[in-house]
FIGULO-283303 format. One record per atom (N, C-alpha, C): x, y, z; residue number from 0; atom name; residue in three letters. Coordinates in steps of 0.2 Angstrom, whole numbers, padded with zeros to 4 digits, always signed. Each point is the difference from the previous one (the first is absolute). Layout:
BEGIN
px:X, py:Y, pz:Z, i:NUM, at:CA, aa:ALA $
...
END
This chain:
BEGIN
px:+0228, py:-0940, pz:+1440, i:0, at:N, aa:MET $
px:+0002, py:+0003, pz:-0004, i:0, at:CA, aa:MET $
px:-0004, py:+0003, pz:-0005, i:0, at:C, aa:MET $
px:+0003, py:+0006, pz:-0001, i:1, at:N, aa:GLU $
px:-0005, py:+0004, pz:-0003, i:1, at:CA, aa:GLU $
px:+0000, py:-0002, pz:-0008, i:1, at:C, aa:GLU $
px:-0002, py:+0002, pz:-0003, i:2, at:N, aa:LYS $
px:-0002, py:-0002, pz:-0007, i:2, at:CA, aa:LYS $
px:+0007, py:+0007, pz:-0003, i:2, at:C, aa:LYS $
px:+0001, py:+0002, pz:+0000, i:3, at:N, aa:ARG $
px:+0006, py:+0005, pz:-0003, i:3, at:CA, aa:ARG $
px:+0005, py:-0005, pz:+0002, i:3, at:C, aa:ARG $
px:+0002, py:-0003, pz:+0005, i:4, at:N, aa:ASP $
px:+0007, py:-0001, pz:+0003, i:4, at:CA, aa:ASP $
px:+0000, py:-0008, pz:-0005, i:4, at:C, aa:ASP $
px:-0007, py:-0003, pz:+0001, i:5, at:N, aa:ARG $
px:+0000, py:-0007, pz:-0007, i:5, at:CA, aa:ARG $
px:+0001, py:+0001, pz:-0006, i:5, at:C, aa:ARG $
px:-0002, py:+0007, pz:-0002, i:6, at:N, aa:LEU $
px:+0001, py:+0000, pz:-0008, i:6, at:CA, aa:LEU $
px:+0009, py:+0003, pz:+0000, i:6, at:C, aa:LEU $
px:+0003, py:+0002, pz:+0006, i:7, at:N, aa:GLN $
px:+0007, py:-0001, pz:-0001, i:7, at:CA, aa:GLN $
px:+0004, py:-0004, pz:+0001, i:7, at:C, aa:GLN $
px:+0000, py:-0004, pz:+0003, i:8, at:N, aa:ASP $
px:+0001, py:-0004, pz:+0003, i:8, at:CA, aa:ASP $
px:+0001, py:-0007, pz:-0010, i:8, at:C, aa:ASP $
px:-0007, py:+0003, pz:-0003, i:9, at:N, aa:ILE $
px:+0000, py:-0003, pz:-0006, i:9, at:CA, aa:ILE $
px:+0003, py:+0001, pz:-0006, i:9, at:C, aa:ILE $
px:-0002, py:+0008, pz:+0000, i:10, at:N, aa:PHE $
px:+0004, py:+0003, pz:-0007, i:10, at:CA, aa:PHE $
px:+0007, py:+0005, pz:+0003, i:10, at:C, aa:PHE $
px:+0000, py:+0001, pz:+0005, i:11, at:N, aa:GLY $
px:+0007, py:+0004, pz:+0002, i:11, at:CA, aa:GLY $
px:-0003, py:+0005, pz:+0002, i:11, at:C, aa:GLY $
px:+0006, py:+0005, pz:+0000, i:12, at:N, aa:GLU $
px:-0003, py:+0009, pz:+0002, i:12, at:CA, aa:GLU $
px:+0002, py:+0002, pz:-0008, i:12, at:C, aa:GLU $
px:-0008, py:+0005, pz:+0002, i:13, at:N, aa:VAL $
px:+0000, py:+0007, pz:-0006, i:13, at:CA, aa:VAL $
px:+0006, py:+0001, pz:-0003, i:13, at:C, aa:VAL $
px:+0002, py:-0001, pz:-0004, i:14, at:N, aa:ILE $
px:+0007, py:+0002, pz:-0005, i:14, at:CA, aa:ILE $
px:-0002, py:+0010, pz:-0002, i:14, at:C, aa:ILE $
px:-0007, py:+0000, pz:-0003, i:15, at:N, aa:SER $
px:-0003, py:+0007, pz:-0001, i:15, at:CA, aa:SER $
px:-0006, py:+0000, pz:-0001, i:15, at:C, aa:SER $
px:-0003, py:+0007, pz:+0002, i:16, at:N, aa:VAL $
px:-0006, py:+0000, pz:-0003, i:16, at:CA, aa:VAL $
px:-0001, py:+0009, pz:-0003, i:16, at:C, aa:VAL $
px:-0007, py:+0000, pz:-0004, i:17, at:N, aa:TYR $
px:+0000, py:+0003, pz:-0005, i:17, at:CA, aa:TYR $
px:-0006, py:+0001, pz:-0001, i:17, at:C, aa:TYR $
px:-0003, py:+0007, pz:+0003, i:18, at:N, aa:THR $
px:-0007, py:-0002, pz:+0002, i:18, at:CA, aa:THR $
px:-0004, py:+0004, pz:-0004, i:18, at:C, aa:THR $
px:-0005, py:+0001, pz:+0000, i:19, at:N, aa:ARG $
px:-0005, py:+0005, pz:-0006, i:19, at:CA, aa:ARG $
px:+0001, py:+0005, pz:-0001, i:19, at:C, aa:ARG $
px:+0001, py:+0004, pz:+0006, i:20, at:N, aa:ALA $
px:+0001, py:+0007, pz:+0003, i:20, at:CA, aa:ALA $
px:+0008, py:+0002, pz:-0004, i:20, at:C, aa:ALA $
px:+0004, py:-0005, pz:+0000, i:21, at:N, aa:GLN $
px:+0006, py:+0000, pz:-0005, i:21, at:CA, aa:GLN $
px:-0001, py:+0001, pz:-0005, i:21, at:C, aa:GLN $
px:-0003, py:-0005, pz:-0005, i:22, at:N, aa:ALA $
px:-0001, py:-0001, pz:-0005, i:22, at:CA, aa:ALA $
px:-0006, py:+0005, pz:-0002, i:22, at:C, aa:ALA $
px:-0003, py:+0005, pz:+0002, i:23, at:N, aa:ILE $
px:-0004, py:+0006, pz:-0001, i:23, at:CA, aa:ILE $
px:+0007, py:+0005, pz:-0001, i:23, at:C, aa:ILE $
px:+0003, py:+0001, pz:+0003, i:24, at:N, aa:ALA $
px:+0007, py:+0006, pz:+0000, i:24, at:CA, aa:ALA $
px:+0004, py:-0002, pz:-0004, i:24, at:C, aa:ALA $
px:+0001, py:-0005, pz:-0002, i:25, at:N, aa:ASP $
px:+0003, py:-0001, pz:-0004, i:25, at:CA, aa:ASP $
px:-0001, py:-0001, pz:-0008, i:25, at:C, aa:ASP $
px:-0007, py:+0000, pz:+0000, i:26, at:N, aa:GLY $
px:-0003, py:+0001, pz:-0008, i:26, at:CA, aa:GLY $
px:-0003, py:-0007, pz:-0001, i:26, at:C, aa:GLY $
px:+0001, py:-0003, pz:+0004, i:27, at:N, aa:VAL $
px:-0002, py:-0007, pz:-0004, i:27, at:CA, aa:VAL $
px:-0005, py:-0004, pz:+0003, i:27, at:C, aa:VAL $
px:-0004, py:+0005, pz:+0002, i:28, at:N, aa:LEU $
px:-0009, py:+0001, pz:+0001, i:28, at:CA, aa:LEU $
px:+0000, py:+0006, pz:-0001, i:28, at:C, aa:LEU $
px:-0006, py:+0001, pz:-0003, i:29, at:N, aa:ILE $
px:-0005, py:+0008, pz:+0002, i:29, at:CA, aa:ILE $
px:-0004, py:+0001, pz:+0005, i:29, at:C, aa:ILE $
px:-0002, py:+0003, pz:+0005, i:30, at:N, aa:ASP $
px:-0005, py:-0002, pz:-0001, i:30, at:CA, aa:ASP $
px:-0006, py:+0005, pz:+0001, i:30, at:C, aa:ASP $
px:-0004, py:-0005, pz:-0002, i:31, at:N, aa:VAL $
px:-0007, py:+0008, pz:-0003, i:31, at:CA, aa:VAL $
px:-0007, py:-0003, pz:+0005, i:31, at:C, aa:VAL $
px:+0004, py:+0000, pz:+0006, i:32, at:N, aa:THR $
px:-0006, py:+0001, pz:+0006, i:32, at:CA, aa:THR $
px:-0006, py:+0003, pz:+0000, i:32, at:C, aa:THR $
px:+0002, py:+0006, pz:-0002, i:33, at:N, aa:ALA $
px:-0006, py:+0006, pz:+0002, i:33, at:CA, aa:ALA $
px:-0005, py:-0001, pz:-0007, i:33, at:C, aa:ALA $
px:+0003, py:+0000, pz:-0005, i:34, at:N, aa:LYS $
px:-0006, py:-0004, pz:-0008, i:34, at:CA, aa:LYS $
px:+0001, py:-0003, pz:+0001, i:34, at:C, aa:LYS $
px:+0000, py:-0007, pz:+0005, i:35, at:N, aa:ALA $
px:-0003, py:-0006, pz:+0000, i:35, at:CA, aa:ALA $
px:-0007, py:+0001, pz:+0006, i:35, at:C, aa:ALA $
px:+0002, py:+0006, pz:+0005, i:36, at:N, aa:ASN $
px:-0004, py:+0001, pz:+0006, i:36, at:CA, aa:ASN $
px:-0006, py:+0001, pz:-0005, i:36, at:C, aa:ASN $
px:+0001, py:+0007, pz:-0006, i:37, at:N, aa:ASP $
px:-0008, py:+0001, pz:-0003, i:37, at:CA, aa:ASP $
px:-0002, py:-0005, pz:-0006, i:37, at:C, aa:ASP $
px:+0005, py:-0006, pz:-0001, i:38, at:N, aa:ALA $
px:-0006, py:-0003, pz:-0004, i:38, at:CA, aa:ALA $
px:-0001, py:-0006, pz:+0004, i:38, at:C, aa:ALA $
px:-0001, py:+0001, pz:+0007, i:39, at:N, aa:GLY $
px:-0003, py:-0006, pz:+0005, i:39, at:CA, aa:GLY $
px:+0004, py:-0002, pz:+0003, i:39, at:C, aa:GLY $
px:+0007, py:-0003, pz:+0002, i:40, at:N, aa:PHE $
px:+0005, py:-0004, pz:+0003, i:40, at:CA, aa:PHE $
px:+0000, py:+0005, pz:+0005, i:40, at:C, aa:PHE $
px:+0000, py:-0005, pz:+0006, i:41, at:N, aa:LYS $
px:-0001, py:-0001, pz:+0007, i:41, at:CA, aa:LYS $
px:+0008, py:+0001, pz:+0003, i:41, at:C, aa:LYS $
px:+0005, py:-0002, pz:-0004, i:42, at:N, aa:VAL $
px:+0005, py:-0003, pz:+0003, i:42, at:CA, aa:VAL $
px:+0007, py:+0003, pz:-0005, i:42, at:C, aa:VAL $
px:+0004, py:+0002, pz:+0003, i:43, at:N, aa:PRO $
px:+0008, py:+0002, pz:-0005, i:43, at:CA, aa:PRO $
px:+0000, py:-0005, pz:-0006, i:43, at:C, aa:PRO $
px:+0000, py:+0005, pz:-0006, i:44, at:N, aa:VAL $
px:+0002, py:-0003, pz:-0003, i:44, at:CA, aa:VAL $
px:+0006, py:+0001, pz:-0005, i:44, at:C, aa:VAL $
px:+0005, py:-0001, pz:-0003, i:45, at:N, aa:ALA $
px:+0005, py:+0001, pz:-0005, i:45, at:CA, aa:ALA $
px:+0000, py:-0006, pz:-0008, i:45, at:C, aa:ALA $
px:+0004, py:+0003, pz:-0006, i:46, at:N, aa:LEU $
px:+0001, py:-0002, pz:-0007, i:46, at:CA, aa:LEU $
px:+0007, py:-0003, pz:+0000, i:46, at:C, aa:LEU $
px:+0002, py:-0005, pz:-0001, i:47, at:N, aa:THR $
px:+0007, py:+0001, pz:-0003, i:47, at:CA, aa:THR $
px:+0001, py:+0004, pz:-0005, i:47, at:C, aa:THR $
px:+0007, py:+0002, pz:+0002, i:48, at:N, aa:ALA $
px:+0004, py:+0004, pz:-0007, i:48, at:CA, aa:ALA $
px:-0003, py:-0004, pz:-0007, i:48, at:C, aa:ALA $
px:+0001, py:-0006, pz:+0000, i:49, at:N, aa:THR $
px:-0002, py:-0005, pz:-0007, i:49, at:CA, aa:THR $
px:-0007, py:+0006, pz:+0000, i:49, at:C, aa:THR $
px:-0005, py:+0000, pz:+0005, i:50, at:N, aa:VAL $
px:-0006, py:-0003, pz:-0003, i:50, at:CA, aa:VAL $
px:-0004, py:+0008, pz:-0002, i:50, at:C, aa:VAL $
px:+0004, py:+0004, pz:+0004, i:51, at:N, aa:TRP $
px:+0001, py:+0008, pz:-0003, i:51, at:CA, aa:TRP $
px:+0000, py:+0001, pz:-0007, i:51, at:C, aa:TRP $
px:+0008, py:-0002, pz:-0001, i:52, at:N, aa:ALA $
px:+0003, py:+0001, pz:-0008, i:52, at:CA, aa:ALA $
px:-0006, py:-0003, pz:-0004, i:52, at:C, aa:ALA $
px:+0000, py:-0009, pz:+0002, i:53, at:N, aa:GLU $
px:-0007, py:-0002, pz:-0004, i:53, at:CA, aa:GLU $
px:-0008, py:+0002, pz:-0002, i:53, at:C, aa:GLU $
px:-0002, py:+0002, pz:+0007, i:54, at:N, aa:ALA $
px:-0006, py:+0003, pz:-0002, i:54, at:CA, aa:ALA $
px:-0004, py:+0007, pz:+0003, i:54, at:C, aa:ALA $
px:+0006, py:+0003, pz:+0003, i:55, at:N, aa:VAL $
px:-0003, py:+0008, pz:+0001, i:55, at:CA, aa:VAL $
px:+0005, py:+0006, pz:-0002, i:55, at:C, aa:VAL $
px:+0007, py:-0002, pz:+0000, i:56, at:N, aa:ALA $
px:+0003, py:+0006, pz:-0002, i:56, at:CA, aa:ALA $
px:-0002, py:+0004, pz:-0010, i:56, at:C, aa:ALA $
px:+0000, py:+0005, pz:+0001, i:57, at:N, aa:TRP $
px:-0004, py:+0003, pz:-0009, i:57, at:CA, aa:TRP $
px:+0006, py:+0008, pz:+0001, i:57, at:C, aa:TRP $
px:+0003, py:+0000, pz:-0005, i:58, at:N, aa:SER $
px:+0003, py:+0008, pz:+0000, i:58, at:CA, aa:SER $
px:-0006, py:+0003, pz:-0004, i:58, at:C, aa:SER $
px:+0004, py:+0007, pz:-0001, i:59, at:N, aa:ALA $
px:-0005, py:+0006, pz:-0006, i:59, at:CA, aa:ALA $
px:+0005, py:-0002, pz:-0007, i:59, at:C, aa:ALA $
px:+0005, py:-0003, pz:+0000, i:60, at:N, aa:GLU $
px:+0001, py:-0004, pz:-0007, i:60, at:CA, aa:GLU $
px:-0004, py:-0008, pz:-0003, i:60, at:C, aa:GLU $
px:-0001, py:-0002, pz:+0007, i:61, at:N, aa:ASP $
px:-0005, py:-0006, pz:-0004, i:61, at:CA, aa:ASP $
px:-0009, py:+0005, pz:-0002, i:61, at:C, aa:ASP $
px:+0000, py:+0002, pz:+0004, i:62, at:N, aa:SER $
px:-0007, py:+0005, pz:-0005, i:62, at:CA, aa:SER $
px:+0000, py:+0002, pz:-0003, i:62, at:C, aa:SER $
px:+0007, py:+0003, pz:-0004, i:63, at:N, aa:VAL $
px:+0000, py:+0003, pz:-0006, i:63, at:CA, aa:VAL $
px:+0000, py:-0005, pz:-0006, i:63, at:C, aa:VAL $
px:+0004, py:-0006, pz:+0002, i:64, at:N, aa:ARG $
px:+0002, py:-0007, pz:-0005, i:64, at:CA, aa:ARG $
px:-0005, py:-0003, pz:+0000, i:64, at:C, aa:ARG $
px:-0005, py:-0002, pz:+0006, i:65, at:N, aa:GLN $
px:-0003, py:-0004, pz:-0001, i:65, at:CA, aa:GLN $
px:-0010, py:+0001, pz:+0000, i:65, at:C, aa:GLN $
px:+0000, py:+0001, pz:+0009, i:66, at:N, aa:ILE $
px:-0008, py:+0002, pz:+0001, i:66, at:CA, aa:ILE $
px:+0002, py:+0005, pz:+0006, i:66, at:C, aa:ILE $
px:-0006, py:+0005, pz:+0002, i:67, at:N, aa:HIS $
px:+0001, py:+0002, pz:+0004, i:67, at:CA, aa:HIS $
px:-0003, py:-0003, pz:+0007, i:67, at:C, aa:HIS $
px:+0007, py:-0003, pz:+0005, i:68, at:N, aa:GLN $
px:-0002, py:-0002, pz:+0003, i:68, at:CA, aa:GLN $
px:+0003, py:+0004, pz:+0007, i:68, at:C, aa:GLN $
px:+0000, py:-0003, pz:+0008, i:69, at:N, aa:ASP $
px:+0005, py:+0005, pz:+0005, i:69, at:CA, aa:ASP $
px:+0000, py:-0006, pz:+0006, i:69, at:C, aa:ASP $
px:+0002, py:+0001, pz:+0004, i:70, at:N, aa:GLU $
px:+0005, py:-0005, pz:+0003, i:70, at:CA, aa:GLU $
px:-0009, py:-0003, pz:+0008, i:70, at:C, aa:GLU $
px:-0001, py:+0008, pz:-0001, i:71, at:N, aa:ARG $
px:-0004, py:+0000, pz:+0009, i:71, at:CA, aa:ARG $
px:-0006, py:-0004, pz:-0004, i:71, at:C, aa:ARG $
px:-0003, py:+0001, pz:-0007, i:72, at:N, aa:GLY $
px:-0007, py:-0002, pz:-0002, i:72, at:CA, aa:GLY $
px:+0005, py:-0008, pz:+0000, i:72, at:C, aa:GLY $
px:+0003, py:-0002, pz:-0003, i:73, at:N, aa:ARG $
px:+0002, py:-0009, pz:-0004, i:73, at:CA, aa:ARG $
px:+0001, py:-0002, pz:+0012, i:73, at:C, aa:ARG $
px:+0002, py:+0003, pz:+0003, i:74, at:N, aa:LEU $
px:+0000, py:-0002, pz:+0007, i:74, at:CA, aa:LEU $
px:-0006, py:-0001, pz:+0000, i:74, at:C, aa:LEU $
px:-0005, py:+0005, pz:+0000, i:75, at:N, aa:ASN $
px:-0006, py:+0001, pz:+0002, i:75, at:CA, aa:ASN $
px:-0002, py:-0009, pz:-0003, i:75, at:C, aa:ASN $
px:-0001, py:-0001, pz:-0007, i:76, at:N, aa:ASP $
px:-0003, py:-0006, pz:-0002, i:76, at:CA, aa:ASP $
px:+0002, py:-0005, pz:+0002, i:76, at:C, aa:ASP $
px:+0009, py:-0001, pz:+0002, i:77, at:N, aa:LEU $
px:+0001, py:-0007, pz:+0003, i:77, at:CA, aa:LEU $
px:-0001, py:-0001, pz:+0007, i:77, at:C, aa:LEU $
px:+0000, py:+0004, pz:+0004, i:78, at:N, aa:LEU $
px:-0003, py:+0003, pz:+0006, i:78, at:CA, aa:LEU $
px:-0011, py:-0003, pz:+0001, i:78, at:C, aa:LEU $
px:-0001, py:+0001, pz:-0004, i:79, at:N, aa:TRP $
px:-0009, py:+0002, pz:-0001, i:79, at:CA, aa:TRP $
px:-0001, py:-0009, pz:-0003, i:79, at:C, aa:TRP $
px:+0006, py:-0003, pz:-0004, i:80, at:N, aa:VAL $
px:-0002, py:-0007, pz:+0000, i:80, at:CA, aa:VAL $
px:+0001, py:-0005, pz:+0006, i:80, at:C, aa:VAL $
px:+0005, py:+0003, pz:+0000, i:81, at:N, aa:ALA $
px:+0003, py:-0004, pz:+0007, i:81, at:CA, aa:ALA $
px:-0004, py:-0002, pz:+0005, i:81, at:C, aa:ALA $
px:-0003, py:+0006, pz:+0003, i:82, at:N, aa:VAL $
px:-0005, py:+0001, pz:+0006, i:82, at:CA, aa:VAL $
px:-0004, py:-0004, pz:-0002, i:82, at:C, aa:VAL $
px:-0004, py:+0000, pz:-0006, i:83, at:N, aa:ASN $
px:-0008, py:-0005, pz:-0002, i:83, at:CA, aa:ASN $
px:+0004, py:-0006, pz:+0002, i:83, at:C, aa:ASN $
px:+0006, py:-0003, pz:-0002, i:84, at:N, aa:LEU $
px:+0002, py:-0007, pz:-0003, i:84, at:CA, aa:LEU $
px:+0001, py:-0002, pz:+0010, i:84, at:C, aa:LEU $
px:+0004, py:+0005, pz:+0005, i:85, at:N, aa:ALA $
px:-0001, py:-0002, pz:+0005, i:85, at:CA, aa:ALA $
px:-0004, py:-0001, pz:+0005, i:85, at:C, aa:ALA $
px:-0006, py:+0005, pz:-0003, i:86, at:N, aa:ARG $
px:-0009, py:+0000, pz:+0004, i:86, at:CA, aa:ARG $
px:-0005, py:-0007, pz:-0002, i:86, at:C, aa:ARG $
px:+0004, py:-0004, pz:-0008, i:87, at:N, aa:HIS $
px:-0005, py:-0006, pz:-0001, i:87, at:CA, aa:HIS $
px:+0008, py:-0005, pz:+0000, i:87, at:C, aa:HIS $
px:+0004, py:-0002, pz:+0002, i:88, at:N, aa:HIS $
px:+0005, py:-0006, pz:+0000, i:88, at:CA, aa:HIS $
px:+0002, py:-0001, pz:+0010, i:88, at:C, aa:HIS $
px:-0001, py:-0007, pz:+0001, i:89, at:N, aa:THR $
px:+0007, py:+0000, pz:+0004, i:89, at:CA, aa:THR $
px:+0007, py:-0002, pz:+0001, i:89, at:C, aa:THR $
px:+0002, py:-0002, pz:+0003, i:90, at:N, aa:GLY $
px:+0009, py:+0000, pz:+0000, i:90, at:CA, aa:GLY $
px:+0003, py:+0004, pz:+0000, i:90, at:C, aa:GLY $
px:+0008, py:-0001, pz:+0001, i:91, at:N, aa:HIS $
px:+0004, py:+0003, pz:+0001, i:91, at:CA, aa:HIS $
px:+0003, py:+0004, pz:-0004, i:91, at:C, aa:HIS $
px:+0000, py:-0004, pz:-0007, i:92, at:N, aa:ARG $
px:+0004, py:+0001, pz:-0005, i:92, at:CA, aa:ARG $
px:-0005, py:+0000, pz:-0008, i:92, at:C, aa:ARG $
px:-0002, py:+0005, pz:-0001, i:93, at:N, aa:MET $
px:-0004, py:+0002, pz:-0008, i:93, at:CA, aa:MET $
px:+0003, py:+0000, pz:-0004, i:93, at:C, aa:MET $
px:+0003, py:-0003, pz:-0007, i:94, at:N, aa:PRO $
px:+0000, py:+0001, pz:-0004, i:94, at:CA, aa:PRO $
px:-0005, py:+0002, pz:-0005, i:94, at:C, aa:PRO $
px:+0000, py:+0006, pz:-0004, i:95, at:N, aa:PHE $
px:-0005, py:+0004, pz:-0005, i:95, at:CA, aa:PHE $
px:+0003, py:-0001, pz:-0004, i:95, at:C, aa:PHE $
px:-0004, py:+0004, pz:-0006, i:96, at:N, aa:GLN $
px:+0002, py:+0003, pz:-0006, i:96, at:CA, aa:GLN $
px:-0004, py:+0008, pz:+0001, i:96, at:C, aa:GLN $
px:+0006, py:+0006, pz:-0002, i:97, at:N, aa:HIS $
px:-0002, py:+0004, pz:+0001, i:97, at:CA, aa:HIS $
px:+0002, py:+0004, pz:-0010, i:97, at:C, aa:HIS $
px:-0007, py:+0003, pz:-0002, i:98, at:N, aa:TYR $
px:+0004, py:+0003, pz:-0007, i:98, at:CA, aa:TYR $
px:+0001, py:+0008, pz:+0000, i:98, at:C, aa:TYR $
px:+0003, py:+0001, pz:-0003, i:99, at:N, aa:ARG $
px:+0007, py:+0006, pz:+0000, i:99, at:CA, aa:ARG $
px:+0002, py:+0001, pz:-0009, i:99, at:C, aa:ARG $
px:+0002, py:+0007, pz:+0000, i:100, at:N, aa:VAL $
px:+0004, py:+0001, pz:-0005, i:100, at:CA, aa:VAL $
px:+0004, py:+0001, pz:-0001, i:100, at:C, aa:VAL $
px:+0008, py:-0007, pz:-0001, i:101, at:N, aa:PRO $
px:+0005, py:+0000, pz:+0001, i:101, at:CA, aa:PRO $
px:+0003, py:+0005, pz:-0002, i:101, at:C, aa:PRO $
px:+0006, py:+0004, pz:+0004, i:102, at:N, aa:ARG $
px:+0003, py:+0003, pz:-0003, i:102, at:CA, aa:ARG $
px:+0006, py:+0000, pz:-0004, i:102, at:C, aa:ARG $
px:+0003, py:+0005, pz:-0006, i:103, at:N, aa:GLY $
px:+0005, py:-0002, pz:-0002, i:103, at:CA, aa:GLY $
px:-0005, py:-0001, pz:-0010, i:103, at:C, aa:GLY $
px:+0003, py:+0001, pz:-0004, i:104, at:N, aa:GLY $
px:-0003, py:+0000, pz:-0005, i:104, at:CA, aa:GLY $
px:-0004, py:+0006, pz:-0003, i:104, at:C, aa:GLY $
px:-0004, py:-0003, pz:-0003, i:105, at:N, aa:ASN $
px:-0006, py:+0004, pz:-0001, i:105, at:CA, aa:ASN $
px:-0005, py:-0005, pz:-0001, i:105, at:C, aa:ASN $
px:-0003, py:-0002, pz:+0005, i:106, at:N, aa:GLY $
px:-0008, py:-0005, pz:+0001, i:106, at:CA, aa:GLY $
px:-0003, py:+0005, pz:+0003, i:106, at:C, aa:GLY $
px:-0006, py:-0002, pz:+0000, i:107, at:N, aa:VAL $
px:-0006, py:+0004, pz:+0005, i:107, at:CA, aa:VAL $
px:-0006, py:-0006, pz:+0001, i:107, at:C, aa:VAL $
px:+0002, py:-0005, pz:-0002, i:108, at:N, aa:HIS $
px:-0007, py:-0004, pz:+0004, i:108, at:CA, aa:HIS $
px:+0004, py:-0003, pz:+0007, i:108, at:C, aa:HIS $
px:-0007, py:-0003, pz:+0001, i:109, at:N, aa:ARG $
px:+0002, py:+0000, pz:+0009, i:109, at:CA, aa:ARG $
px:+0004, py:-0009, pz:-0004, i:109, at:C, aa:ARG $
px:+0005, py:-0001, pz:+0006, i:110, at:N, aa:ALA $
px:+0004, py:-0009, pz:+0000, i:110, at:CA, aa:ALA $
px:-0004, py:-0001, pz:+0006, i:110, at:C, aa:ALA $
px:+0000, py:-0009, pz:+0000, i:111, at:N, aa:PRO $
px:+0001, py:-0001, pz:+0008, i:111, at:CA, aa:PRO $
px:+0009, py:+0000, pz:+0003, i:111, at:C, aa:PRO $
px:-0001, py:-0002, pz:+0007, i:112, at:N, aa:ILE $
px:+0006, py:-0002, pz:+0004, i:112, at:CA, aa:ILE $
px:-0002, py:-0003, pz:+0008, i:112, at:C, aa:ILE $
px:+0002, py:-0006, pz:-0001, i:113, at:N, aa:THR $
px:-0002, py:+0001, pz:+0006, i:113, at:CA, aa:THR $
px:+0005, py:+0001, pz:+0007, i:113, at:C, aa:THR $
px:-0002, py:+0000, pz:+0005, i:114, at:N, aa:LEU $
px:+0000, py:+0004, pz:+0005, i:114, at:CA, aa:LEU $
px:-0002, py:-0007, pz:+0007, i:114, at:C, aa:LEU $
px:+0004, py:+0000, pz:+0005, i:115, at:N, aa:VAL $
px:-0001, py:-0003, pz:+0007, i:115, at:CA, aa:VAL $
px:-0001, py:+0007, pz:+0005, i:115, at:C, aa:VAL $
px:-0007, py:-0001, pz:+0004, i:116, at:N, aa:MET $
px:-0001, py:+0003, pz:+0006, i:116, at:CA, aa:MET $
px:+0002, py:-0004, pz:+0006, i:116, at:C, aa:MET $
px:+0004, py:-0001, pz:+0005, i:117, at:N, aa:VAL $
px:-0001, py:-0003, pz:+0005, i:117, at:CA, aa:VAL $
px:+0001, py:+0004, pz:+0006, i:117, at:C, aa:VAL $
px:-0006, py:-0004, pz:+0004, i:118, at:N, aa:ILE $
px:+0000, py:+0004, pz:+0005, i:118, at:CA, aa:ILE $
px:+0004, py:-0004, pz:+0007, i:118, at:C, aa:ILE $
px:+0005, py:+0004, pz:+0003, i:119, at:N, aa:GLY $
px:+0001, py:-0003, pz:+0005, i:119, at:CA, aa:GLY $
px:+0003, py:+0004, pz:+0005, i:119, at:C, aa:GLY $
px:+0004, py:-0003, pz:+0005, i:120, at:N, aa:PRO $
px:+0005, py:+0005, pz:+0005, i:120, at:CA, aa:PRO $
px:+0005, py:+0006, pz:-0002, i:120, at:C, aa:PRO $
px:-0001, py:+0004, pz:+0004, i:121, at:N, aa:GLY $
px:+0006, py:+0006, pz:+0000, i:121, at:CA, aa:GLY $
px:+0003, py:-0002, pz:+0005, i:121, at:C, aa:GLY $
px:+0005, py:+0006, pz:+0001, i:122, at:N, aa:ASP $
px:+0005, py:+0001, pz:+0001, i:122, at:CA, aa:ASP $
px:-0001, py:-0003, pz:+0009, i:122, at:C, aa:ASP $
px:-0005, py:+0001, pz:+0000, i:123, at:N, aa:THR $
px:-0001, py:-0001, pz:+0010, i:123, at:CA, aa:THR $
px:-0009, py:-0003, pz:-0002, i:123, at:C, aa:THR $
px:+0000, py:-0004, pz:-0003, i:124, at:N, aa:ALA $
px:-0003, py:-0006, pz:-0003, i:124, at:CA, aa:ALA $
px:-0008, py:+0004, pz:-0001, i:124, at:C, aa:ALA $
px:-0001, py:+0007, pz:-0002, i:125, at:N, aa:GLU $
px:-0008, py:+0002, pz:+0000, i:125, at:CA, aa:GLU $
px:-0001, py:-0002, pz:-0007, i:125, at:C, aa:GLU $
px:-0007, py:-0002, pz:-0003, i:126, at:N, aa:PRO $
px:-0001, py:-0001, pz:-0005, i:126, at:CA, aa:PRO $
px:+0003, py:+0005, pz:-0006, i:126, at:C, aa:PRO $
px:+0002, py:+0000, pz:-0005, i:127, at:N, aa:VAL $
px:+0002, py:+0002, pz:-0007, i:127, at:CA, aa:VAL $
px:-0002, py:-0002, pz:-0005, i:127, at:C, aa:VAL $
px:+0001, py:+0003, pz:-0006, i:128, at:N, aa:VAL $
px:-0001, py:-0002, pz:-0007, i:128, at:CA, aa:VAL $
px:+0006, py:+0004, pz:-0004, i:128, at:C, aa:VAL $
px:+0003, py:-0007, pz:-0004, i:129, at:N, aa:THR $
px:+0004, py:+0002, pz:-0006, i:129, at:CA, aa:THR $
px:-0003, py:-0002, pz:-0007, i:129, at:C, aa:THR $
px:+0003, py:+0003, pz:-0006, i:130, at:N, aa:PHE $
px:-0002, py:-0001, pz:-0005, i:130, at:CA, aa:PHE $
px:+0006, py:-0003, pz:-0002, i:130, at:C, aa:PHE $
px:+0001, py:-0006, pz:-0005, i:131, at:N, aa:MET $
px:+0008, py:-0001, pz:-0006, i:131, at:CA, aa:MET $
px:-0002, py:-0004, pz:-0003, i:131, at:C, aa:MET $
px:+0004, py:+0000, pz:-0005, i:132, at:N, aa:LEU $
px:+0000, py:-0007, pz:-0006, i:132, at:CA, aa:LEU $
px:+0000, py:-0005, pz:+0005, i:132, at:C, aa:LEU $
px:-0001, py:-0004, pz:-0006, i:133, at:N, aa:PRO $
px:+0001, py:-0007, pz:+0003, i:133, at:CA, aa:PRO $
px:+0006, py:-0001, pz:+0001, i:133, at:C, aa:PRO $
px:+0006, py:+0003, pz:-0005, i:134, at:N, aa:SER $
px:+0005, py:-0003, pz:+0002, i:134, at:CA, aa:SER $
px:+0005, py:+0005, pz:+0005, i:134, at:C, aa:SER $
px:-0004, py:+0003, pz:+0003, i:135, at:N, aa:ASP $
px:+0001, py:+0006, pz:+0006, i:135, at:CA, aa:ASP $
px:+0004, py:-0005, pz:+0009, i:135, at:C, aa:ASP $
px:-0004, py:-0005, pz:-0003, i:136, at:N, aa:ASP $
px:+0000, py:-0003, pz:+0007, i:136, at:CA, aa:ASP $
px:+0008, py:-0002, pz:+0002, i:136, at:C, aa:ASP $
END
């Protein structure tokens, strides 16, 4: 008996599947693989929409109200921190502190946010990296 058959005997028939590709198409995940490759990642990389909103998103209005920044620079900062973390740690789930200027209001000082870098299987069991907030699980 195959492992798949044994699992189906235990858990029953699969009701639905939501793939990583579907999550990217729906905007639940944001694919940043091209920029991540530039930073040193060798596998596909995505951020949850909540991580994008908290750590990367920045508008021209934010720059006028707070401090001049842009999304490209904020994403590069995040990926640089993360690729160095990945080089020096083992494990598939790595919580870490990332410092960014929070959006909104008129703050100009960096503040920490806890993010989690998860290395796991993609849609075809290939290794992928996903950044999420601890509450995104």
